PASEBA-1860 file (N, C-alpha, C; in nm, 3 decimals):
! residues 138
1> XXXXXXXX> 0.084/-0.117/0.000/0.000/0.000/0.000/0.089/0.124/0.000 ~ 0.074/0.205/-0.102/0.155/0.325/-0.115/0.074/0.445/-0.069 ~ 0.140/0.530/0.006/0.077/0.651/0.057/0.122/0.771/-0.025 ~ 0.030/0.863/-0.048/0.067/0.987/-0.113/0.142/1.075/-0.011 ~ 0.199/1.183/-0.061/0.271/1.272/0.029/0.179/1.335/0.133 ~ 0.057/1.368/0.092/-0.039/1.426/0.187/-0.075/1.324/0.295 ~ -0.091/1.197/0.257/-0.123/1.094/0.355/-0.007/1.070/0.451 ~ 0.116/1.078/0.401/0.232/1.064/0.490/0.236/1.177/0.591
9> XXXXXXXX> 0.207/1.299/0.547/0.202/1.412/0.638/0.088/1.392/0.738 ~ -0.025/1.338/0.691/-0.137/1.309/0.778/-0.105/1.208/0.886 ~ -0.029/1.104/0.850/0.013/1.005/0.950/0.102/1.071/1.055 ~ 0.192/1.157/1.011/0.280/1.227/1.105/0.199/1.320/1.196 ~ 0.105/1.395/1.139/0.023/1.485/1.221/-0.063/1.408/1.321 ~ -0.121/1.297/1.277/-0.202/1.217/1.368/-0.118/1.158/1.479 ~ 0.002/1.113/1.446/0.092/1.058/1.549/0.133/1.166/1.649 ~ 0.169/1.283/1.598/0.204/1.392/1.688/0.085/1.436/1.772
17> XXXXXXXX> -0.034/1.433/1.713/-0.154/1.466/1.788/-0.176/1.369/1.903 ~ -0.160/1.240/1.878/-0.172/1.142/1.986/-0.065/1.161/2.092 ~ 0.057/1.193/2.049/0.166/1.217/2.143/0.138/1.338/2.230 ~ 0.092/1.447/2.169/0.062/1.567/2.247/-0.054/1.544/2.343 ~ -0.154/1.466/2.300/-0.265/1.437/2.392/-0.217/1.352/2.509 ~ -0.130/1.255/2.480/-0.074/1.172/2.588/0.008/1.257/2.684 ~ 0.092/1.344/2.630/0.171/1.433/2.715/0.082/1.528/2.794 ~ -0.025/1.576/2.733/-0.117/1.664/2.803/-0.184/1.596/2.921
25> XXXXXXXX> -0.216/1.468/2.906/-0.276/1.394/3.017/-0.171/1.364/3.124 ~ -0.051/1.324/3.081/0.055/1.293/3.177/0.101/1.415/3.256 ~ 0.095/1.532/3.195/0.136/1.655/3.263/0.015/1.723/3.327 ~ -0.068/1.642/3.392/-0.181/1.690/3.473/-0.280/1.772/3.392 ~ -0.319/1.718/3.278/-0.422/1.777/3.193/-0.389/1.920/3.154 ~ -0.272/1.935/3.094/-0.230/2.065/3.042/-0.316/2.100/2.921 ~ -0.392/2.206/2.933/-0.489/2.242/2.830/-0.426/2.275/2.696 ~ -0.310/2.340/2.697/-0.246/2.379/2.571/-0.202/2.256/2.493
33> XXXXXXXX> -0.141/2.159/2.560/-0.098/2.036/2.492/-0.218/1.956/2.442 ~ -0.323/1.951/2.521/-0.442/1.877/2.479/-0.507/1.944/2.358 ~ -0.516/2.075/2.359/-0.576/2.146/2.246/-0.492/2.128/2.120 ~ -0.361/2.138/2.133/-0.273/2.119/2.018/-0.283/1.976/1.967 ~ -0.291/1.880/2.058/-0.306/1.740/2.017/-0.436/1.716/1.943 ~ -0.544/1.779/1.988/-0.672/1.764/1.920/-0.668/1.821/1.780 ~ -0.609/1.939/1.765/-0.601/2.002/1.633/-0.516/1.917/1.539 ~ -0.402/1.868/1.587/-0.316/1.785/1.503/-0.383/1.654/1.466
41> XXXXXXXX> -0.455/1.592/1.560/-0.520/1.465/1.533/-0.628/1.481/1.426 ~ -0.712/1.583/1.441/-0.821/1.604/1.344/-0.765/1.640/1.206 ~ -0.665/1.727/1.202/-0.608/1.765/1.072/-0.535/1.647/1.008 ~ -0.467/1.567/1.087/-0.400/1.448/1.032/-0.498/1.346/0.978 ~ -0.607/1.324/1.050/-0.710/1.231/1.004/-0.771/1.280/0.873 ~ -0.791/1.410/0.862/-0.846/1.468/0.739/-0.750/1.449/0.623 ~ -0.621/1.464/0.646/-0.524/1.444/0.539/-0.511/1.297/0.499 ~ -0.528/1.206/0.594/-0.514/1.064/0.563/-0.629/1.015/0.476
49> XXXXXXXX> -0.752/1.042/0.515/-0.865/0.985/0.442/-0.938/1.085/0.354 ~ -0.900/1.211/0.359/-0.962/1.312/0.274/-1.076/1.383/0.345 ~ -1.106/1.505/0.303/-1.208/1.584/0.370/-1.349/1.526/0.357 ~ -1.384/1.476/0.237/-1.519/1.423/0.218/-1.542/1.297/0.301 ~ -1.446/1.207/0.298/-1.461/1.083/0.376/-1.458/1.111/0.525 ~ -1.381/1.211/0.567/-1.379/1.248/0.708/-1.516/1.301/0.751 ~ -1.575/1.386/0.668/-1.707/1.440/0.700/-1.810/1.327/0.707 ~ -1.807/1.237/0.609/-1.906/1.129/0.608/-1.882/1.029/0.721
57> XXXXXXXX> -1.757/1.013/0.764/-1.730/0.924/0.877/-1.791/0.981/1.005 ~ -1.773/1.110/1.028/-1.826/1.172/1.149/-1.976/1.197/1.143 ~ -2.033/1.206/1.022/-2.175/1.241/1.007/-2.266/1.119/0.991 ~ -2.211/0.999/0.996/-2.298/0.881/0.983/-2.396/0.874/1.099 ~ -2.514/0.821/1.070/-2.622/0.820/1.168/-2.583/0.740/1.292 ~ -2.518/0.626/1.274/-2.483/0.543/1.390/-2.363/0.597/1.467 ~ -2.298/0.700/1.416/-2.181/0.759/1.484/-2.210/0.897/1.542 ~ -2.335/0.942/1.537/-2.365/1.079/1.580/-2.339/1.101/1.730
65> XXXXXXXX> -2.371/1.002/1.814/-2.346/1.018/1.958/-2.196/1.030/1.985 ~ -2.117/0.946/1.919/-1.972/0.954/1.935/-1.915/1.084/1.882 ~ -1.968/1.130/1.769/-1.922/1.257/1.712/-1.954/1.373/1.805 ~ -2.076/1.373/1.859/-2.115/1.482/1.949/-2.028/1.484/2.074 ~ -2.000/1.366/2.130/-1.915/1.361/2.250/-1.771/1.399/2.217 ~ -1.720/1.353/2.103/-1.583/1.384/2.065/-1.565/1.534/2.043 ~ -1.654/1.594/1.966/-1.644/1.738/1.941/-1.673/1.818/2.068 ~ -1.770/1.770/2.148/-1.798/1.837/2.275/-1.679/1.833/2.369
73> XXXXXXXX> -1.608/1.720/2.373/-1.488/1.710/2.455/-1.378/1.804/2.408 ~ -1.363/1.815/2.276/-1.263/1.908/2.222/-1.300/2.051/2.260 ~ -1.427/2.086/2.249/-1.470/2.222/2.287/-1.449/2.249/2.436 ~ -1.475/2.147/2.519/-1.451/2.165/2.663/-1.303/2.189/2.693 ~ -1.215/2.119/2.620/-1.071/2.142/2.637/-1.037/2.285/2.595 ~ -1.096/2.330/2.483/-1.069/2.467/2.437/-1.122/2.572/2.535 ~ -1.230/2.540/2.606/-1.289/2.635/2.700/-1.237/2.617/2.841 ~ -1.116/2.561/2.855/-1.044/2.552/2.983/-1.107/2.456/3.084
81> XXXXXXXX> -1.170/2.348/3.037/-1.217/2.240/3.123/-1.150/2.111/3.077 ~ -1.019/2.100/3.091/-0.948/1.987/3.029/-0.983/1.851/3.088 ~ -1.003/1.840/3.218/-1.029/1.709/3.277/-1.161/1.651/3.228 ~ -1.267/1.730/3.237/-1.398/1.684/3.191/-1.397/1.666/3.039 ~ -1.328/1.755/2.969/-1.319/1.746/2.823/-1.253/1.618/2.777 ~ -1.146/1.576/2.845/-1.079/1.452/2.807/-1.168/1.332/2.833 ~ -1.243/1.333/2.942/-1.333/1.222/2.972/-1.442/1.212/2.864 ~ -1.503/1.324/2.830/-1.609/1.324/2.728/-1.551/1.287/2.592
89> XXXXXXXX> -1.432/1.339/2.562/-1.366/1.310/2.435/-1.328/1.163/2.424 ~ -1.284/1.103/2.533/-1.249/0.961/2.532/-1.373/0.875/2.507 ~ -1.484/0.911/2.569/-1.609/0.839/2.544/-1.648/0.849/2.396 ~ -1.637/0.967/2.339/-1.667/0.984/2.197/-1.570/0.909/2.108 ~ -1.442/0.910/2.145/-1.340/0.838/2.067/-1.369/0.689/2.066 ~ -1.406/0.634/2.181/-1.437/0.491/2.187/-1.561/0.458/2.105 ~ -1.660/0.546/2.104/-1.778/0.524/2.022/-1.749/0.536/1.874 ~ -1.660/0.627/1.837/-1.629/0.647/1.696/-1.537/0.537/1.641
97> XXXXXXXX> -1.430/0.507/1.714/-1.326/0.420/1.662/-1.325/0.282/1.726 ~ -1.428/0.248/1.802/-1.432/0.118/1.869/-1.439/0.000/1.774 ~ -1.491/0.021/1.653/-1.499/-0.087/1.555/-1.361/-0.131/1.506 ~ -1.261/-0.046/1.520/-1.127/-0.076/1.470/-1.042/-0.155/1.571 ~ -1.086/-0.167/1.695/-1.005/-0.232/1.797/-0.972/-0.377/1.767 ~ -1.064/-0.459/1.717/-1.025/-0.597/1.681/-0.919/-0.601/1.572 ~ -0.925/-0.510/1.475/-0.825/-0.506/1.369/-0.689/-0.466/1.426 ~ -0.689/-0.368/1.515/-0.563/-0.324/1.578/-0.505/-0.436/1.664
105> XXXXXXXX> -0.590/-0.506/1.737/-0.543/-0.616/1.821/-0.482/-0.728/1.737 ~ -0.544/-0.760/1.625/-0.489/-0.862/1.535/-0.354/-0.819/1.480 ~ -0.340/-0.692/1.445/-0.213/-0.641/1.396/-0.106/-0.647/1.505 ~ -0.141/-0.607/1.627/-0.043/-0.607/1.736/0.001/-0.750/1.771 ~ -0.087/-0.847/1.755/-0.050/-0.986/1.783/0.049/-1.042/1.683 ~ 0.062/-0.979/1.567/0.156/-1.025/1.466/0.295/-0.963/1.483 ~ 0.309/-0.864/1.570/0.438/-0.801/1.594/0.523/-0.891/1.683 ~ 0.654/-0.895/1.662/0.740/-0.989/1.736/0.737/-0.973/1.888
113> XXXXXXXX> 0.758/-0.857/1.943/0.766/-0.843/2.088/0.631/-0.838/2.156 ~ 0.542/-0.758/2.102/0.411/-0.739/2.162/0.322/-0.861/2.141 ~ 0.338/-0.927/2.027/0.254/-1.042/1.994/0.266/-1.154/2.095 ~ 0.388/-1.179/2.142/0.408/-1.286/2.241/0.337/-1.252/2.373 ~ 0.345/-1.126/2.413/0.280/-1.085/2.538/0.128/-1.095/2.525 ~ 0.075/-1.054/2.410/-0.071/-1.055/2.391/-0.129/-1.195/2.374 ~ -0.044/-1.296/2.353/-0.095/-1.433/2.340/-0.084/-1.511/2.470 ~ -0.035/-1.450/2.576/-0.032/-1.517/2.705/-0.176/-1.541/2.753
121> XXXXXXXX> -0.200/-1.651/2.828/-0.338/-1.693/2.856/-0.430/-1.586/2.913 ~ -0.396/-1.526/3.025/-0.487/-1.430/3.087/-0.494/-1.299/3.010 ~ -0.382/-1.256/2.954/-0.379/-1.133/2.877/-0.460/-1.149/2.748 ~ -0.453/-1.267/2.687/-0.531/-1.294/2.566/-0.681/-1.281/2.593 ~ -0.727/-1.340/2.703/-0.869/-1.333/2.737/-0.912/-1.189/2.765 ~ -0.828/-1.115/2.839/-0.859/-0.976/2.872/-0.863/-0.891/2.746 ~ -0.763/-0.906/2.657/-0.758/-0.826/2.534/-0.875/-0.859/2.443 ~ -0.913/-0.987/2.435/-1.029/-1.023/2.352/-1.157/-0.964/2.407
129> XXXXXXXX> -1.170/-0.960/2.538/-1.290/-0.904/2.599/-1.296/-0.753/2.577 ~ -1.183/-0.685/2.592/-1.179/-0.540/2.574/-1.206/-0.503/2.428 ~ -1.143/-0.574/2.334/-1.157/-0.541/2.191/-1.287/-0.592/2.132 ~ -1.354/-0.684/2.202/-1.477/-0.739/2.148/-1.453/-0.841/2.039 ~ -1.335/-0.904/2.040/-1.302/-1.003/1.938/-1.385/-1.129/1.960 ~ -1.424/-1.186/1.851/-1.499/-1.311/1.857/-1.408/-1.422/1.809 ~ -1.410/-1.533/1.881/-1.329/-1.647/1.840/-1.416/-1.747/1.767 ~ -1.359/-1.812/1.670/-1.430/-1.911/1.590/-1.439/-2.042/1.666
137> XX> -1.551/-2.111/1.654/-1.569/-2.239/1.720/-1.488/-2.347/1.648 ~ -1.470/-2.330/1.519/-1.400/-2.430/1.439/-1.253/-2.425/1.463
END
């Protein structure tokens, strides 16, 4: 899979957005880092999948509750309520991107270091329960 230059920039912006949001939470909910992380994440996502697909992803009927919580959390962070904003934003993020967790878990299990840890008995059961993975009977 080849990425265009805009998509490569989008991956970098999304990664930096996640890093800034993580740093903002670790540094006691620093509003500036959280706001910068939100802006970078949204702009990176838009560059990766395009503006039209981004709009349609957030505007789908089954994703409206997640979209409202995600955007509401971002607005709360912008209006100097970072702790409550991050909680609301996390709820929206889980509603929006929760369908991708089984795919991410399958990818992580194929990595050399992390894959071995994720296949340990109790961790495997916990990760499957969290991601909502279904196991085949066959």
